[in-house]
C-alpha positions as CSV (number, residue, x, y, z in Angstrom):
1,M,95.6,102.2,100.3
2,A,99.4,100.9,100.0
3,F,101.3,101.0,96.8
4,F,104.0,99.1,95.8
5,T,106.0,98.9,92.8
6,S,109.5,97.7,91.5
7,E,112.0,95.2,92.2
8,Y,115.0,96.2,94.8
9,E,118.1,94.0,95.6
10,C,118.5,93.9,99.6
11,K,120.9,91.6,102.2
12,I,119.8,89.7,105.3
13,D,122.0,89.9,108.3
14,A,123.3,87.2,110.0
15,K,120.4,87.7,112.4
16,G,117.5,87.4,109.7
17,R,117.1,91.0,109.9
18,L,115.9,92.4,106.3
19,V,115.3,96.6,105.7
20,L,112.8,97.4,104.0
21,P,113.6,99.3,100.6
22,A,113.1,103.6,101.4
23,K,109.9,103.4,98.4
24,I,108.9,100.3,99.9
25,K,109.1,101.8,103.6
26,A,107.9,105.5,102.5
27,N,104.4,103.7,100.6
28,L,103.4,102.2,104.5
29,P,100.0,103.5,104.9
30,E,99.9,104.9,107.9
31,S,97.7,103.3,109.9
32,S,99.5,100.3,109.6
33,G,102.0,101.7,112.1
34,N,105.0,99.5,112.7
35,E,102.9,96.4,112.3
36,L,103.6,94.0,109.0
37,V,102.4,90.7,108.4
38,V,104.7,88.2,106.9
39,R,102.8,85.0,105.5
40,R,104.5,82.0,103.4
41,G,103.9,82.6,99.6
42,F,102.2,79.8,97.7
43,E,105.0,80.1,95.7
44,P,108.7,79.8,97.5
45,C,108.6,83.3,98.6
46,L,107.4,85.4,101.7
47,I,104.9,88.0,101.4
48,L,104.7,90.9,103.3
49,Y,101.5,93.2,103.8
50,P,100.6,95.8,105.8
51,M,98.1,95.1,108.7
52,V,95.4,97.2,106.8
53,E,96.2,95.3,104.1
54,F,96.2,91.7,105.7
55,K,92.9,92.4,107.9
56,K,90.9,92.4,104.3
57,I,92.1,88.9,103.6
58,Y,92.2,87.6,107.0
59,S,88.4,88.2,107.3
60,K,87.7,86.5,104.1
61,I,89.7,83.1,105.3
62,A,88.7,83.3,108.8
63,G,85.1,83.9,107.7
64,L,85.1,80.6,106.3
65,N,82.5,77.9,107.1
66,E,84.6,75.7,109.9
67,F,82.6,72.8,109.3
68,N,83.7,72.4,105.5
69,E,87.2,70.1,105.7
70,E,88.5,71.8,102.6
71,Y,88.2,75.6,104.2
72,R,90.0,74.3,107.4
73,K,92.7,73.4,105.4
74,L,93.1,76.8,103.7
75,Q,92.9,78.0,106.9
76,R,95.0,75.6,108.9
77,N,97.7,76.2,106.2
78,F,97.2,80.0,105.6
79,F,97.0,80.9,109.3
80,R,100.2,78.6,110.0
81,G,102.5,80.7,107.6
82,S,101.6,84.1,109.0
83,S,103.7,86.0,111.7
84,V,103.2,89.5,113.0
85,V,106.4,91.4,112.6
86,E,107.7,94.9,113.7
87,L,109.6,97.5,111.8
88,D,112.0,98.8,113.8
89,N,114.0,102.1,114.0
90,N,115.8,101.7,111.0
91,G,113.5,100.1,108.9
92,R,114.4,96.3,109.5
93,F,112.3,93.5,110.7
94,L,113.2,90.3,111.7
95,I,112.3,87.2,109.6
96,P,111.2,84.1,111.0
97,K,113.8,81.3,110.8
98,L,111.1,78.8,109.4
99,M,109.9,81.5,107.0
100,L,113.6,81.9,106.0
101,N,114.2,78.3,105.4
102,Y,110.9,78.1,103.3
103,A,111.8,80.3,101.3
104,S,115.4,79.6,100.5
105,L,116.4,82.6,101.9
106,E,120.2,83.7,103.3
107,K,122.2,86.9,102.5
108,D,120.7,88.0,99.3
109,A,116.7,88.7,98.5
110,V,114.7,90.4,96.1
111,V,112.1,92.8,97.6
112,V,109.3,92.7,95.0
113,G,106.4,95.6,94.9
114,M,103.0,93.7,94.0
115,G,100.5,96.6,94.1
116,N,99.2,96.0,98.1
117,K,101.6,94.0,98.9
118,V,105.2,92.6,98.6
119,E,107.2,89.8,97.9
120,I,110.5,88.6,99.3
121,W,112.4,86.1,96.9
122,D,115.5,84.4,97.1
123,P,117.5,85.6,93.7
124,I,118.2,82.6,91.7
125,T,114.4,81.3,92.7
126,Y,113.3,84.8,91.9
127,E,114.5,84.3,88.0
128,Q,113.5,80.9,87.9
129,H,109.5,81.8,88.3
130,L,110.0,85.2,86.2
131,I,108.8,85.2,82.2
132,S,111.7,85.1,80.0
133,D,109.9,85.0,77.0
134,P,108.5,88.7,75.8
135,S,105.7,87.0,73.7
136,E,104.6,84.8,76.6
137,F,104.4,88.3,78.8
138,S,102.6,90.0,75.9
139,K,100.3,87.2,75.5
140,L,99.3,87.1,79.4
141,A,98.8,90.7,79.3
142,Q,96.5,89.9,76.4
143,K,94.4,87.3,77.7
144,Y,94.1,88.9,81.3
145,L,93.6,92.8,80.6
146,D,91.5,92.6,77.5
147,E,88.2,91.1,79.1
């Protein structure tokens, strides 16, 4: 099982490639090989999955009843925003241009470990989506972890 944590400041080169931080790369499951899946996030960011983790989600989404209109909308939007990418020998992968645009990524990125997946954010957008009030963070933790 993949286990990603922390946040890292990264650069995107002129060709749209991002080098995965060494600690993220080291935690990739061997069974995923060099293949990863990048998809559009629900917020304006990208989500990067090891192939083994993406297959779990893929099975759930692909298994929905195609005769249900809402399920088809979910499938269409989920799969259109997903792309298989490969790590090169330098630990880089090419981010598709449409995805760079979606997440407003240019030269700088913040890579955030999120357990079984990784988020890739434009730094300014990332800051806007963080909780700035410690008491709000505390209340959320209490609400969802005290269950």
